[in-house]
N, C-alpha and C positions, 0 to 999 in steps of 0.2 A: 503494499500500500504506499509506504514511504516513497519507494522509488517511483511510483506512478505520479505522485504528487510532485515530486522533485522535477520529473520530466516535464509536466505541465508548466511549472513555473519558469524553467529554462527556455521553453520555446519563445517566450516574449523577448528574451535577450538575444536569441538567435536572429530574430527579425530586426533588432536594433543594429547588431554588428554586421550582419551579412547583407540585408536587403537595403540598407540606407545608401543612396548614391553619393559618390564622393564630392566634396565641396568644390573641387576644380573641374567638374564635368562640364563640357562645352554646351552652352545654352542655346546655341543655334546662330544663324546668320543675320538675325535682325535685332536691332535695339528695340526695347519695349518700355513705354512709360504707360502707367494705368492709374485710373482714379476710380474709386467707388463712391457714388453719391457726391461727387465733386471733391473728395478727399484723396490726395495723392497716397498710393500704397507703399511707396519706397521708403524703407527705414521707418515705418509707422505701424501702429496697431489699429486696424480698421474695424469698427463695430458692424456687425452683420446681424440684422433682425430678420428672421425667417417669416414673421408675420407680414412682411410687406416686400413688394418688389425692389429690386437693386438696379440702379443705373451704372453700368460698366463703360467707361470710356478708355479707349485704347489708342495710343499713338505709336505707329510702327515706323521705324527708321531703317532704310537700307543702305549701308555704306558700301555695298558691293558695285560691281560694274555691269550686273545683269538683274533684270526685274525678278521679284520673288513672289510666287502665288501662295496666298494663305487660304485654307479651306475652312477652318473652323478656330474658335476661341474657347479655351477651357479654363474654368475657375475651380480650383481643387484645394483640399486641405489634407495634410498628412500629419501623422503622429506615430513615434515608434516604428518608422518605415512602413506603416499601413495607411492607405488612402480611406479616409472616413467619409469624405463627400467629394464628388466631382461633377460639374455641370458643363456640358459642351453645347455650344451654340454654332450651327453651321451658317456661315456667312462668307462665301468666297469672295476675295478682293486680292488686287495685285499692288505690291509696293514697288514703285519704280526705282530704277538704279539711281543712287546718289539723292534720293528723295525720301519723303515721308508721307504717311496718310493716317487720318484719324477716323476712327469708327466709334459708334456709341451702340451699346447693346442693353436690353432690359432683360434681367434674369429674374424668374419666378423661384424663389427658394423656399416654398411653402413646406416641403418635406424635409428641410434641413433640420427642423426641431428634433426629429426622430433619429438623426444621424450622428450629431456631434453637438458638444457644448464647451465652453471655456475658451482658452487661447490655443489656437492651432496654427503652425507654420502653413502658409498657403501661397498660391502662385496663380498668375495669370499667364497662360501660355498661348502662343499662336502655333497652329498645327498645320502641317501640309496634308496632301491627299493620302499619304502613307502613315498618317498619325504621328509623324516625327515632329520633334520640337524645333520650331525655327526661331524662337525667342521667348524669353519670359521675364516676368517682373515679380520678385519675391516680396512677401509681406507676412503679417501676423494677423489672422482674423480673430475678432472677439465674438465668437458665436453664442447668441443669446438663446440656446436650445434647451432641451429638457435633461434632466439629470438621468432620466430612463432612456436616454438615446443610446445608439449602438456604443458610442465612446464611453459613456457613463457605465453602461452595464459591463463593458469590457474591463474597466477599472474595477468594479465591483467583483467581478470573477477573479481578477488577479489577486485582489485582497483576500478572498476567501482561500485560494490556493496557497498564498504565502502564510496565512495563519495555520493552515493544516501542516504546511512544511515545518514550520517552527514547533508546532505541538508534536509532530513526529520525531524530530531530533531531540527536543527537551524530554520527551517521554522516554527515548532510548537512553539518554544521559542519566536519568533518574533511576532507571532500571538496570544501569550498568551494562547496556547491550551494545555500546559503541565499541569500535574496533580499538585494539591496543596500539595500533600504529597511529602516530600523531597526524601524519599527512592524510590517511584515510579519514580520520575524524574531521579534519578540515574540510575535506572534499564533501563529507556528509552535510555539513553546514552550509555549503556553497549554494545550492539552489534556494535556499531560505533567504540568503542575502541578496541574490538577483531579484527575487519576487519583491523584497523589501525596497529596493532601488527602483523597480518599475512602479510600484504603488506610490512611491514618493514623487515621482515625475508626473505621474497622471493626476495625483492630488493637487500638486501646484499648478497644473494647468487648468483643472475643473474650478479651482478656486480663483482663477485669473491672476496669479501671481507671477509665474514664470512659464513662458511656452516651452513645449517639449522639443527644442531644437537639438541637433546632434551635439553641439558644443555643450550643451547643459546634460541632456539624458545619459550620454556615454560616461562621463565622469561620475555621475551620481550613481548610476547602476554598478559600475566597476568598483567605485569607492565602497558601496555597501556590500558587495560580494567580497571584497578583500577583508572588510571588518568581520564579516560572519565567518569567513575561512580562518582568520586569526583566532576568533572566539573558540571554534572547533579545535584549533591546533593546540590551544592553551588548557583545554579542559582536561581535568585530572584523568589518569588511567583508571579504567574500569576496575572495581573491586571484585576478586574472584572469591565467591563465598564457598563454604564448605560443601553446600549442596551442588555447586558447580563441579566440585572435584569427584563427587561420589558417583561411581558407575555402577548402576544396579544390574545385576546379572540374575535373570530368571530362567528357570529351566523351561524347556519347551513343553507345551501341553501334551499330554499322553492321550492316545485314543484307545478306547475300549472297543473290542470287536465282539460281537454276540453272533453265536451260530444258531 
């Protein structure tokens, strides 16, 4: 049971470390400036209310020598390397070489309340016909959604798994069932530390304190995991009681045959 809980907690960290795109990834051939309801998104936290429509204004700049065709615009939010909302608007246009063009879109975000809540790293992307990114503008969206959204329930599930992971290792510690090797004891505590870090990241996001960006979430998760590993490493060696040393030998049962 404890190993199953540990595996579930560790899955969230795998998404953070393996699925997150590198910060230096090429964002495309176009420069993008965007604003939501008149507020520029660059280096800002933009409030997003699912109860009303949002006006998205995009300015695309083409520094190249050939025109670039844009097929659609995407507004999306990501946390822990998972996409919790994405809205695509198909509106083909062409950005001339050495020029720029401005387009305005109206987004209906009515179902966003059931998908996310709190601070989420977001982006406005311009996509070509193959769904490849031509350019993007990054921001942080303050989503005024429901606690029972997909993101909120995900955080609640991680909390439950983390509590179970801690109960599992602490119960094993109390019963002197941990391994005598210190490194193995540390590894036993590791998933509980991962879960604690993930829960901390999601909680800060839902409370609108800190967005779950890679520069924040990775140090928090790894730091919590390192502390948990150290706690497991420093736990005392399990005590071997007399009952553990006793080997009970019983005679094999005899069978009686009747004629």
